[in-house]
Structures are given as structure tokens and as C-alpha cells.
A tleap script that builds the chain and sets N, CA, C and O, in Angstrom:
source leaprc.protein.ff14SB
mol = sequence {
  NMET HIE PRO VAL LEU LEU VAL GLY ILE VAL
  THR ILE PHE SER VAL SER GLY GLN MET CYS
  PHE LYS ALA GLY VAL LYS LYS LEU GLY LEU
  LYS LYS ILE ASP PHE VAL SER ILE ALA ARG
  ASN PHE PHE ALA VAL VAL PHE LYS PRO LEU
  ILE PHE PHE GLY PHE ILE LEU PHE GLY LEU
  SER PHE LEU LEU TRP LEU MET ILE LEU SER
  ARG PHE ASP LEU SER TYR VAL VAL PRO MET
  MET SER LEU SER TYR ALA ALA ILE MET PHE
  VAL SER ALA SER VAL PHE LYS GLU LYS VAL
  SER TRP LEU ARG TRP LEU GLY VAL VAL ILE
  ILE CYS ALA GLY VAL TRP PHE ILE SER LEU
  CSER
}
set mol.1.N position { 10.529 -46.588 157.701 }
set mol.1.CA position { 9.400 -46.571 156.783 }
set mol.1.C position { 9.444 -47.735 155.882 }
set mol.1.O position { 10.536 -48.135 155.476 }
set mol.2.N position { 8.340 -48.316 155.533 }
set mol.2.CA position { 8.237 -49.520 154.726 }
set mol.2.C position { 8.716 -49.239 153.301 }
set mol.2.O position { 8.442 -48.177 152.742 }
set mol.3.N position { 9.428 -50.196 152.727 }
set mol.3.CA position { 10.028 -49.897 151.371 }
set mol.3.C position { 8.873 -49.677 150.257 }
set mol.3.O position { 9.045 -48.888 149.328 }
set mol.4.N position { 7.823 -50.340 150.395 }
set mol.4.CA position { 6.701 -50.217 149.440 }
set mol.4.C position { 6.205 -48.805 149.409 }
set mol.4.O position { 5.943 -48.256 148.339 }
set mol.5.N position { 6.068 -48.187 150.610 }
set mol.5.CA position { 5.628 -46.841 150.711 }
set mol.5.C position { 6.640 -45.848 150.164 }
set mol.5.O position { 6.294 -44.859 149.518 }
set mol.6.N position { 7.898 -46.146 150.443 }
set mol.6.CA position { 8.968 -45.259 149.898 }
set mol.6.C position { 8.994 -45.274 148.327 }
set mol.6.O position { 9.065 -44.262 147.630 }
set mol.7.N position { 8.924 -46.625 147.849 }
set mol.7.CA position { 8.978 -46.696 146.392 }
set mol.7.C position { 7.701 -46.097 145.771 }
set mol.7.O position { 7.746 -45.622 144.636 }
set mol.8.N position { 6.615 -46.111 146.460 }
set mol.8.CA position { 5.368 -45.455 146.035 }
set mol.8.C position { 5.581 -43.918 145.951 }
set mol.8.O position { 5.090 -43.265 145.031 }
set mol.9.N position { 6.250 -43.419 146.836 }
set mol.9.CA position { 6.553 -41.925 146.779 }
set mol.9.C position { 7.490 -41.599 145.689 }
set mol.9.O position { 7.294 -40.594 145.007 }
set mol.10.N position { 8.530 -42.406 145.469 }
set mol.10.CA position { 9.411 -42.199 144.364 }
set mol.10.C position { 8.642 -42.333 143.071 }
set mol.10.O position { 8.855 -41.544 142.151 }
set mol.11.N position { 7.770 -43.289 142.972 }
set mol.11.CA position { 6.923 -43.395 141.758 }
set mol.11.C position { 6.044 -42.245 141.510 }
set mol.11.O position { 5.861 -41.865 140.353 }
set mol.12.N position { 5.443 -41.619 142.586 }
set mol.12.CA position { 4.623 -40.437 142.444 }
set mol.12.C position { 5.437 -39.298 141.912 }
set mol.12.O position { 5.025 -38.596 140.989 }
set mol.13.N position { 6.590 -39.118 142.497 }
set mol.13.CA position { 7.483 -37.995 142.020 }
set mol.13.C position { 7.938 -38.174 140.571 }
set mol.13.O position { 7.977 -37.232 139.780 }
set mol.14.N position { 8.269 -39.389 140.272 }
set mol.14.CA position { 8.716 -39.690 138.895 }
set mol.14.C position { 7.613 -39.526 137.807 }
set mol.14.O position { 7.798 -38.932 136.745 }
set mol.15.N position { 6.460 -40.106 138.180 }
set mol.15.CA position { 5.283 -39.998 137.275 }
set mol.15.C position { 4.925 -38.468 137.090 }
set mol.15.O position { 4.729 -37.991 135.972 }
set mol.16.N position { 4.856 -37.776 138.183 }
set mol.16.CA position { 4.533 -36.401 138.230 }
set mol.16.C position { 5.521 -35.538 137.341 }
set mol.16.O position { 5.131 -34.611 136.631 }
set mol.17.N position { 6.787 -35.923 137.452 }
set mol.17.CA position { 7.862 -35.290 136.570 }
set mol.17.C position { 7.539 -35.572 135.146 }
set mol.17.O position { 7.568 -34.670 134.309 }
set mol.18.N position { 7.229 -36.813 134.843 }
set mol.18.CA position { 6.949 -37.124 133.389 }
set mol.18.C position { 5.700 -36.393 132.908 }
set mol.18.O position { 5.639 -35.979 131.750 }
set mol.19.N position { 4.702 -36.228 133.778 }
set mol.19.CA position { 3.513 -35.420 133.427 }
set mol.19.C position { 3.880 -33.995 133.081 }
set mol.19.O position { 3.403 -33.435 132.095 }
set mol.20.N position { 4.763 -33.398 133.933 }
set mol.20.CA position { 5.218 -32.077 133.723 }
set mol.20.C position { 5.947 -31.929 132.430 }
set mol.20.O position { 5.715 -30.979 131.683 }
set mol.21.N position { 6.854 -32.886 132.143 }
set mol.21.CA position { 7.595 -32.919 130.877 }
set mol.21.C position { 6.638 -32.916 129.658 }
set mol.21.O position { 6.779 -32.131 128.720 }
set mol.22.N position { 5.657 -33.843 129.735 }
set mol.22.CA position { 4.727 -33.978 128.631 }
set mol.22.C position { 3.918 -32.717 128.417 }
set mol.22.O position { 3.784 -32.218 127.300 }
set mol.23.N position { 3.378 -32.211 129.529 }
set mol.23.CA position { 2.600 -30.956 129.448 }
set mol.23.C position { 3.367 -29.774 128.968 }
set mol.23.O position { 2.873 -28.930 128.221 }
set mol.24.N position { 4.668 -29.733 129.446 }
set mol.24.CA position { 5.542 -28.626 129.015 }
set mol.24.C position { 5.877 -28.697 127.546 }
set mol.24.O position { 5.937 -27.680 126.856 }
set mol.25.N position { 6.085 -29.853 127.099 }
set mol.25.CA position { 6.411 -30.014 125.666 }
set mol.25.C position { 5.248 -29.677 124.809 }
set mol.25.O position { 5.381 -29.049 123.758 }
set mol.26.N position { 4.027 -30.127 125.290 }
set mol.26.CA position { 2.829 -29.763 124.485 }
set mol.26.C position { 2.649 -28.290 124.438 }
set mol.26.O position { 2.221 -27.753 123.416 }
set mol.27.N position { 2.965 -27.600 125.527 }
set mol.27.CA position { 2.778 -26.151 125.578 }
set mol.27.C position { 3.759 -25.440 124.643 }
set mol.27.O position { 3.481 -24.310 124.242 }
set mol.28.N position { 4.885 -26.040 124.280 }
set mol.28.CA position { 5.875 -25.481 123.357 }
set mol.28.C position { 5.183 -25.348 121.972 }
set mol.28.O position { 5.529 -24.479 121.171 }
set mol.29.N position { 4.186 -26.250 121.721 }
set mol.29.CA position { 3.430 -26.144 120.464 }
set mol.29.C position { 4.153 -26.764 119.302 }
set mol.29.O position { 3.760 -26.515 118.161 }
set mol.30.N position { 5.144 -27.525 119.503 }
set mol.30.CA position { 5.898 -28.180 118.412 }
set mol.30.C position { 5.448 -29.537 118.271 }
set mol.30.O position { 5.185 -30.197 119.276 }
set mol.31.N position { 5.331 -30.032 117.068 }
set mol.31.CA position { 4.844 -31.438 116.835 }
set mol.31.C position { 6.036 -32.414 117.257 }
set mol.31.O position { 5.819 -33.369 118.003 }
set mol.32.N position { 7.208 -32.155 116.787 }
set mol.32.CA position { 8.352 -32.960 117.093 }
set mol.32.C position { 9.462 -32.132 117.615 }
set mol.32.O position { 9.715 -31.052 117.082 }
set mol.33.N position { 10.150 -32.577 118.639 }
set mol.33.CA position { 11.362 -31.907 119.018 }
set mol.33.C position { 12.468 -32.835 118.876 }
set mol.33.O position { 12.385 -33.957 119.375 }
set mol.34.N position { 13.548 -32.443 118.204 }
set mol.34.CA position { 14.658 -33.327 117.977 }
set mol.34.C position { 15.818 -32.825 118.847 }
set mol.34.O position { 15.741 -31.763 119.465 }
set mol.35.N position { 16.897 -33.625 118.875 }
set mol.35.CA position { 18.027 -33.345 119.707 }
set mol.35.C position { 18.632 -31.949 119.335 }
set mol.35.O position { 18.971 -31.161 120.217 }
set mol.36.N position { 18.757 -31.668 117.997 }
set mol.36.CA position { 19.323 -30.396 117.606 }
set mol.36.C position { 18.546 -29.211 118.091 }
set mol.36.O position { 19.147 -28.232 118.533 }
set mol.37.N position { 17.201 -29.252 118.030 }
set mol.37.CA position { 16.392 -28.107 118.474 }
set mol.37.C position { 16.503 -27.959 119.936 }
set mol.37.O position { 16.516 -26.821 120.406 }
set mol.38.N position { 16.590 -29.035 120.736 }
set mol.38.CA position { 16.771 -28.929 122.166 }
set mol.38.C position { 18.133 -28.367 122.453 }
set mol.38.O position { 18.236 -27.491 123.312 }
set mol.39.N position { 19.144 -28.784 121.827 }
set mol.39.CA position { 20.528 -28.304 122.046 }
set mol.39.C position { 20.621 -26.846 121.753 }
set mol.39.O position { 21.219 -26.092 122.520 }
set mol.40.N position { 20.003 -26.401 120.579 }
set mol.40.CA position { 19.974 -24.947 120.258 }
set mol.40.C position { 19.282 -24.102 121.261 }
set mol.40.O position { 19.761 -23.025 121.614 }
set mol.41.N position { 18.147 -24.575 121.736 }
set mol.41.CA position { 17.218 -23.832 122.630 }
set mol.41.C position { 17.260 -24.391 124.022 }
set mol.41.O position { 16.259 -24.346 124.737 }
set mol.42.N position { 18.394 -24.918 124.424 }
set mol.42.CA position { 18.447 -25.641 125.723 }
set mol.42.C position { 17.840 -24.852 126.909 }
set mol.42.O position { 16.944 -25.347 127.592 }
set mol.43.N position { 18.322 -23.665 127.134 }
set mol.43.CA position { 17.843 -22.908 128.271 }
set mol.43.C position { 16.356 -22.509 128.101 }
set mol.43.O position { 15.590 -22.498 129.065 }
set mol.44.N position { 15.989 -22.196 126.900 }
set mol.44.CA position { 14.543 -21.816 126.628 }
set mol.44.C position { 13.589 -23.007 126.939 }
set mol.44.O position { 12.462 -22.820 127.397 }
set mol.45.N position { 14.087 -24.224 126.672 }
set mol.45.CA position { 13.234 -25.379 126.860 }
set mol.45.C position { 13.253 -25.784 128.339 }
set mol.45.O position { 12.205 -25.983 128.955 }
set mol.46.N position { 14.524 -25.908 128.922 }
set mol.46.CA position { 14.651 -26.376 130.256 }
set mol.46.C position { 13.968 -25.377 131.297 }
set mol.46.O position { 13.422 -25.822 132.307 }
set mol.47.N position { 14.013 -24.122 131.037 }
set mol.47.CA position { 13.478 -23.167 132.001 }
set mol.47.C position { 11.988 -22.852 131.796 }
set mol.47.O position { 11.465 -21.959 132.463 }
set mol.48.N position { 11.277 -23.572 130.875 }
set mol.48.CA position { 9.826 -23.436 130.832 }
set mol.48.C position { 9.294 -23.988 132.146 }
set mol.48.O position { 9.744 -25.048 132.581 }
set mol.49.N position { 8.396 -23.338 132.766 }
set mol.49.CA position { 7.978 -23.692 134.150 }
set mol.49.C position { 7.622 -25.139 134.373 }
set mol.49.O position { 8.045 -25.770 135.342 }
set mol.50.N position { 6.823 -25.653 133.437 }
set mol.50.CA position { 6.451 -27.065 133.612 }
set mol.50.C position { 7.583 -28.025 133.483 }
set mol.50.O position { 7.700 -28.975 134.257 }
set mol.51.N position { 8.450 -27.777 132.475 }
set mol.51.CA position { 9.655 -28.614 132.299 }
set mol.51.C position { 10.643 -28.475 133.451 }
set mol.51.O position { 11.224 -29.472 133.880 }
set mol.52.N position { 10.838 -27.309 133.939 }
set mol.52.CA position { 11.699 -27.115 135.076 }
set mol.52.C position { 11.165 -27.750 136.334 }
set mol.52.O position { 11.941 -28.308 137.110 }
set mol.53.N position { 9.891 -27.689 136.561 }
set mol.53.CA position { 9.243 -28.348 137.716 }
set mol.53.C position { 9.426 -29.869 137.561 }
set mol.53.O position { 9.648 -30.564 138.552 }
set mol.54.N position { 9.337 -30.380 136.343 }
set mol.54.CA position { 9.569 -31.767 136.124 }
set mol.54.C position { 10.947 -32.187 136.599 }
set mol.54.O position { 11.099 -33.226 137.242 }
set mol.55.N position { 11.980 -31.354 136.273 }
set mol.55.CA position { 13.320 -31.651 136.743 }
set mol.55.C position { 13.429 -31.688 138.242 }
set mol.55.O position { 14.126 -32.530 138.808 }
set mol.56.N position { 12.725 -30.756 138.894 }
set mol.56.CA position { 12.764 -30.712 140.370 }
set mol.56.C position { 12.105 -31.977 140.904 }
set mol.56.O position { 12.649 -32.564 141.840 }
set mol.57.N position { 11.021 -32.421 140.402 }
set mol.57.CA position { 10.392 -33.677 140.829 }
set mol.57.C position { 11.306 -34.819 140.585 }
set mol.57.O position { 11.443 -35.664 141.470 }
set mol.58.N position { 11.958 -34.920 139.433 }
set mol.58.CA position { 12.917 -36.013 139.127 }
set mol.58.C position { 14.038 -36.009 140.115 }
set mol.58.O position { 14.468 -37.043 140.627 }
set mol.59.N position { 14.527 -34.740 140.384 }
set mol.59.CA position { 15.584 -34.622 141.370 }
set mol.59.C position { 15.250 -35.173 142.753 }
set mol.59.O position { 16.047 -35.864 143.387 }
set mol.60.N position { 14.044 -34.840 143.191 }
set mol.60.CA position { 13.537 -35.406 144.484 }
set mol.60.C position { 13.447 -36.865 144.420 }
set mol.60.O position { 13.853 -37.560 145.351 }
set mol.61.N position { 12.917 -37.368 143.329 }
set mol.61.CA position { 12.760 -38.780 143.119 }
set mol.61.C position { 14.136 -39.441 143.193 }
set mol.61.O position { 14.281 -40.484 143.829 }
set mol.62.N position { 15.103 -38.878 142.582 }
set mol.62.CA position { 16.468 -39.468 142.541 }
set mol.62.C position { 17.042 -39.487 143.967 }
set mol.62.O position { 17.608 -40.509 144.356 }
set mol.63.N position { 16.930 -38.439 144.751 }
set mol.63.CA position { 17.503 -38.422 146.070 }
set mol.63.C position { 16.800 -39.441 146.969 }
set mol.63.O position { 17.456 -40.120 147.759 }
set mol.64.N position { 15.515 -39.553 146.862 }
set mol.64.CA position { 14.813 -40.533 147.656 }
set mol.64.C position { 15.177 -41.984 147.208 }
set mol.64.O position { 15.246 -42.934 147.989 }
set mol.65.N position { 15.389 -42.044 145.948 }
set mol.65.CA position { 15.777 -43.409 145.395 }
set mol.65.C position { 17.128 -43.882 145.957 }
set mol.65.O position { 17.310 -45.051 146.295 }
set mol.66.N position { 18.076 -42.916 146.041 }
set mol.66.CA position { 19.396 -43.250 146.627 }
set mol.66.C position { 19.237 -43.713 148.077 }
set mol.66.O position { 19.920 -44.638 148.517 }
set mol.67.N position { 18.320 -43.056 148.825 }
set mol.67.CA position { 18.068 -43.402 150.224 }
set mol.67.C position { 17.491 -44.848 150.241 }
set mol.67.O position { 17.908 -45.662 151.065 }
set mol.68.N position { 16.583 -45.149 149.381 }
set mol.68.CA position { 15.977 -46.501 149.351 }
set mol.68.C position { 17.006 -47.584 149.027 }
set mol.68.O position { 17.035 -48.660 149.622 }
set mol.69.N position { 17.877 -47.228 148.019 }
set mol.69.CA position { 18.911 -48.230 147.630 }
set mol.69.C position { 19.970 -48.457 148.788 }
set mol.69.O position { 20.591 -49.517 148.867 }
set mol.70.N position { 20.135 -47.490 149.615 }
set mol.70.CA position { 21.081 -47.702 150.722 }
set mol.70.C position { 20.517 -48.530 151.853 }
set mol.70.O position { 21.253 -48.982 152.730 }
set mol.71.N position { 19.178 -48.735 151.837 }
set mol.71.CA position { 18.538 -49.446 152.971 }
set mol.71.C position { 17.902 -50.778 152.589 }
set mol.71.O position { 17.705 -51.602 153.482 }
set mol.72.N position { 17.560 -51.054 151.311 }
set mol.72.CA position { 16.818 -52.245 151.001 }
set mol.72.C position { 17.488 -52.983 149.815 }
set mol.72.O position { 18.295 -52.403 149.089 }
set mol.73.N position { 17.137 -54.264 149.641 }
set mol.73.CA position { 17.650 -55.132 148.640 }
set mol.73.C position { 17.277 -54.541 147.244 }
set mol.73.O position { 16.127 -54.176 147.000 }
set mol.74.N position { 18.295 -54.460 146.336 }
set mol.74.CA position { 17.981 -53.978 144.994 }
set mol.74.C position { 17.011 -54.912 144.300 }
set mol.74.O position { 16.135 -54.429 143.583 }
set mol.75.N position { 17.116 -56.247 144.473 }
set mol.75.CA position { 16.238 -57.182 143.824 }
set mol.75.C position { 14.809 -57.100 144.268 }
set mol.75.O position { 13.912 -57.665 143.643 }
set mol.76.N position { 14.597 -56.364 145.395 }
set mol.76.CA position { 13.265 -56.172 145.944 }
set mol.76.C position { 12.657 -54.806 145.491 }
set mol.76.O position { 11.485 -54.758 145.118 }
set mol.77.N position { 13.412 -53.750 145.522 }
set mol.77.CA position { 12.819 -52.501 145.269 }
set mol.77.C position { 12.819 -52.102 143.770 }
set mol.77.O position { 11.910 -51.385 143.354 }
set mol.78.N position { 13.769 -52.522 142.968 }
set mol.78.CA position { 13.788 -52.075 141.577 }
set mol.78.C position { 12.576 -52.703 140.831 }
set mol.78.O position { 11.983 -51.964 140.046 }
set mol.79.N position { 12.155 -53.938 140.979 }
set mol.79.CA position { 10.996 -54.399 140.278 }
set mol.79.C position { 9.736 -53.606 140.706 }
set mol.79.O position { 8.810 -53.447 139.911 }
set mol.80.N position { 9.705 -53.118 141.941 }
set mol.80.CA position { 8.553 -52.381 142.347 }
set mol.80.C position { 8.428 -50.993 141.601 }
set mol.80.O position { 7.351 -50.404 141.513 }
set mol.81.N position { 9.537 -50.543 141.103 }
set mol.81.CA position { 9.475 -49.255 140.373 }
set mol.81.C position { 8.716 -49.453 139.082 }
set mol.81.O position { 8.320 -48.473 138.452 }
set mol.82.N position { 8.491 -50.736 138.651 }
set mol.82.CA position { 7.694 -50.902 137.420 }
set mol.82.C position { 6.212 -50.501 137.624 }
set mol.82.O position { 5.437 -50.431 136.670 }
set mol.83.N position { 5.873 -50.260 138.802 }
set mol.83.CA position { 4.466 -49.732 139.077 }
set mol.83.C position { 4.311 -48.374 138.386 }
set mol.83.O position { 3.187 -47.977 138.078 }
set mol.84.N position { 5.436 -47.635 138.129 }
set mol.84.CA position { 5.365 -46.428 137.420 }
set mol.84.C position { 4.840 -46.609 136.032 }
set mol.84.O position { 4.277 -45.673 135.464 }
set mol.85.N position { 5.004 -47.789 135.455 }
set mol.85.CA position { 4.417 -48.075 134.072 }
set mol.85.C position { 2.883 -48.007 134.166 }
set mol.85.O position { 2.240 -47.407 133.305 }
set mol.86.N position { 2.291 -48.624 135.217 }
set mol.86.CA position { 0.877 -48.578 135.390 }
set mol.86.C position { 0.360 -47.187 135.607 }
set mol.86.O position { -0.649 -46.786 135.028 }
set mol.87.N position { 1.075 -46.431 136.467 }
set mol.87.CA position { 0.663 -45.064 136.681 }
set mol.87.C position { 0.761 -44.183 135.414 }
set mol.87.O position { -0.106 -43.346 135.165 }
set mol.88.N position { 1.792 -44.381 134.651 }
set mol.88.CA position { 1.950 -43.590 133.430 }
set mol.88.C position { 0.811 -43.962 132.413 }
set mol.88.O position { 0.299 -43.087 131.714 }
set mol.89.N position { 0.437 -45.240 132.346 }
set mol.89.CA position { -0.638 -45.644 131.459 }
set mol.89.C position { -1.952 -44.925 131.863 }
set mol.89.O position { -2.679 -44.414 131.011 }
set mol.90.N position { -2.232 -44.901 133.186 }
set mol.90.CA position { -3.483 -44.293 133.716 }
set mol.90.C position { -3.463 -42.761 133.376 }
set mol.90.O position { -4.439 -42.180 132.902 }
set mol.91.N position { -2.273 -42.164 133.659 }
set mol.91.CA position { -2.198 -40.697 133.431 }
set mol.91.C position { -2.246 -40.438 131.925 }
set mol.91.O position { -2.858 -39.449 131.519 }
set mol.92.N position { -1.661 -41.234 131.106 }
set mol.92.CA position { -1.735 -41.044 129.632 }
set mol.92.C position { -3.140 -41.079 129.133 }
set mol.92.O position { -3.510 -40.276 128.276 }
set mol.93.N position { -3.943 -41.990 129.642 }
set mol.93.CA position { -5.321 -42.166 129.219 }
set mol.93.C position { -6.199 -41.083 129.846 }
set mol.93.O position { -6.989 -40.463 129.135 }
set mol.94.N position { -6.091 -40.844 131.114 }
set mol.94.CA position { -7.017 -39.861 131.757 }
set mol.94.C position { -6.669 -38.476 131.585 }
set mol.94.O position { -7.556 -37.671 131.302 }
set mol.95.N position { -5.397 -38.088 131.735 }
set mol.95.CA position { -5.084 -36.664 131.665 }
set mol.95.C position { -4.834 -36.212 130.271 }
set mol.95.O position { -5.353 -35.185 129.833 }
set mol.96.N position { -3.992 -37.020 129.522 }
set mol.96.CA position { -3.577 -36.574 128.217 }
set mol.96.C position { -4.489 -37.173 127.056 }
set mol.96.O position { -4.263 -36.944 125.867 }
set mol.97.N position { -5.473 -37.912 127.484 }
set mol.97.CA position { -6.515 -38.484 126.521 }
set mol.97.C position { -5.846 -39.250 125.419 }
set mol.97.O position { -6.272 -39.183 124.266 }
set mol.98.N position { -4.774 -39.999 125.760 }
set mol.98.CA position { -4.114 -40.850 124.793 }
set mol.98.C position { -4.921 -42.161 124.707 }
set mol.98.O position { -5.500 -42.607 125.698 }
set mol.99.N position { -4.948 -42.784 123.479 }
set mol.99.CA position { -5.606 -44.066 123.323 }
set mol.99.C position { -4.632 -45.193 123.826 }
set mol.99.O position { -3.500 -45.324 123.360 }
set mol.100.N position { -5.124 -45.952 124.756 }
set mol.100.CA position { -4.209 -47.034 125.280 }
set mol.100.C position { -4.953 -48.347 124.904 }
set mol.100.O position { -6.084 -48.594 125.322 }
set mol.101.N position { -4.291 -49.124 124.137 }
set mol.101.CA position { -4.839 -50.390 123.670 }
set mol.101.C position { -5.074 -51.382 124.829 }
set mol.101.O position { -4.445 -51.268 125.880 }
set mol.102.N position { -5.995 -52.369 124.628 }
set mol.102.CA position { -6.235 -53.380 125.649 }
set mol.102.C position { -4.893 -54.207 125.870 }
set mol.102.O position { -4.633 -54.658 126.985 }
set mol.103.N position { -4.109 -54.382 124.859 }
set mol.103.CA position { -2.875 -55.134 124.977 }
set mol.103.C position { -1.897 -54.457 125.932 }
set mol.103.O position { -1.223 -55.145 126.699 }
set mol.104.N position { -1.802 -53.140 125.907 }
set mol.104.CA position { -1.010 -52.398 126.871 }
set mol.104.C position { -1.535 -52.515 128.232 }
set mol.104.O position { -0.764 -52.653 129.181 }
set mol.105.N position { -2.865 -52.466 128.386 }
set mol.105.CA position { -3.470 -52.573 129.757 }
set mol.105.C position { -3.201 -54.028 130.270 }
set mol.105.O position { -2.927 -54.228 131.454 }
set mol.106.N position { -3.280 -54.973 129.410 }
set mol.106.CA position { -2.966 -56.391 129.845 }
set mol.106.C position { -1.566 -56.498 130.293 }
set mol.106.O position { -1.283 -57.167 131.287 }
set mol.107.N position { -0.644 -55.845 129.579 }
set mol.107.CA position { 0.736 -55.870 129.983 }
set mol.107.C position { 0.954 -55.240 131.421 }
set mol.107.O position { 1.725 -55.742 132.238 }
set mol.108.N position { 0.238 -54.138 131.650 }
set mol.108.CA position { 0.318 -53.450 132.932 }
set mol.108.C position { -0.270 -54.377 134.031 }
set mol.108.O position { 0.251 -54.416 135.146 }
set mol.109.N position { -1.328 -55.104 133.720 }
set mol.109.CA position { -1.873 -55.987 134.740 }
set mol.109.C position { -0.922 -57.074 135.091 }
set mol.109.O position { -0.803 -57.471 136.250 }
set mol.110.N position { -0.206 -57.583 134.033 }
set mol.110.CA position { 0.838 -58.646 134.296 }
set mol.110.C position { 1.967 -58.046 135.158 }
set mol.110.O position { 2.461 -58.704 136.074 }
set mol.111.N position { 2.350 -56.867 134.879 }
set mol.111.CA position { 3.473 -56.202 135.667 }
set mol.111.C position { 3.037 -56.040 137.056 }
set mol.111.O position { 3.816 -56.302 137.972 }
set mol.112.N position { 1.783 -55.604 137.287 }
set mol.112.CA position { 1.300 -55.319 138.652 }
set mol.112.C position { 1.202 -56.672 139.424 }
set mol.112.O position { 1.502 -56.734 140.616 }
set mol.113.N position { 0.798 -57.692 138.752 }
set mol.113.CA position { 0.777 -59.042 139.374 }
set mol.113.C position { 2.193 -59.478 139.824 }
set mol.113.O position { 2.370 -60.035 140.907 }
set mol.114.N position { 3.190 -59.207 138.962 }
set mol.114.CA position { 4.548 -59.575 139.246 }
set mol.114.C position { 4.997 -58.751 140.467 }
set mol.114.O position { 5.634 -59.290 141.372 }
set mol.115.N position { 4.673 -57.472 140.496 }
set mol.115.CA position { 5.104 -56.602 141.682 }
set mol.115.C position { 4.457 -57.165 142.936 }
set mol.115.O position { 5.098 -57.208 143.986 }
set mol.116.N position { 3.192 -57.601 142.855 }
set mol.116.CA position { 2.450 -58.107 144.017 }
set mol.116.C position { 3.197 -59.338 144.534 }
set mol.116.O position { 3.425 -59.454 145.738 }
set mol.117.N position { 3.592 -60.283 143.621 }
set mol.117.CA position { 4.322 -61.526 144.050 }
set mol.117.C position { 5.676 -61.110 144.734 }
set mol.117.O position { 6.076 -61.705 145.735 }
set mol.118.N position { 6.326 -60.133 144.198 }
set mol.118.CA position { 7.644 -59.734 144.752 }
set mol.118.C position { 7.397 -59.091 146.110 }
set mol.118.O position { 8.200 -59.264 147.027 }
set mol.119.N position { 6.358 -58.392 146.249 }
set mol.119.CA position { 6.085 -57.783 147.601 }
set mol.119.C position { 5.742 -58.751 148.756 }
set mol.119.O position { 5.841 -58.478 149.953 }
set mol.120.N position { 5.336 -59.884 148.243 }
set mol.120.CA position { 5.044 -60.966 149.288 }
set mol.120.C position { 6.293 -61.660 149.845 }
set mol.120.O position { 6.213 -62.364 150.852 }
set mol.121.N position { 7.407 -61.469 149.215 }
set mol.121.CA position { 8.678 -62.146 149.606 }
set mol.121.C position { 9.303 -61.501 150.796 }
set mol.121.O position { 10.361 -61.938 151.251 }
savepdb mol mol.pdb
quit
């Protein structure tokens, strides 16, 4: 399988995991969660369905990432993972209705252009 496709799958799993984490934290109803509150309520937080599913997606992402690293050049596949930044920006704006400045979008365009150049090599 082509490395770009595999990295795309890892990116989807990773971004989906981040979405689950964000949605799960929002469902907790707390404005800010600090390290102490997570440590105190570790199992209550981790076993919330969305947060737990986020861990599963991250685990799948991690296992696939190990497979990719065993087959392809690190200098080729790691920069491609930066496409997750673009995906996160899109999800943040569209799903979570976060305001994303034009400067952030410009940064994502530059990152995507860099990934495109790397994919040509």
C-alpha cells in the first residue's frame, strides 16, 4: 500500500481521536481541567465513552504508525503527518465552531504545500 494512503489513514484515526477527546471533555461540562482533577478522577474521565473511544482510535493510529515506520523512510512519512494540522483546523472550525484566524489558515496552506513538495520526492 502507498505510504501517502497509509499516513492518511493514520491521520484520520488521530484526528478522530482528538475530536472524541474534545467532545468528551466538553461533555464533562468543566471549563478547565487541570492535572490534579484528572489524576483525582482518572477512571471517571478516561472511561467516559467519547474519551475512551478516542484512546482506541489513538491506539489504532499508533499501531499503524509503527507499521509505516518499519517500511518507509522517516524523513518522508513524518512530515506528511503534518496534514493532521490541516484536518484539525477544518474540524475545529466546522464541527466545534471555533474561530480560526486567516493567519492560521495561511499557516496550514504553507504546511500543505510543504507536504506536497515532499510527496513528489
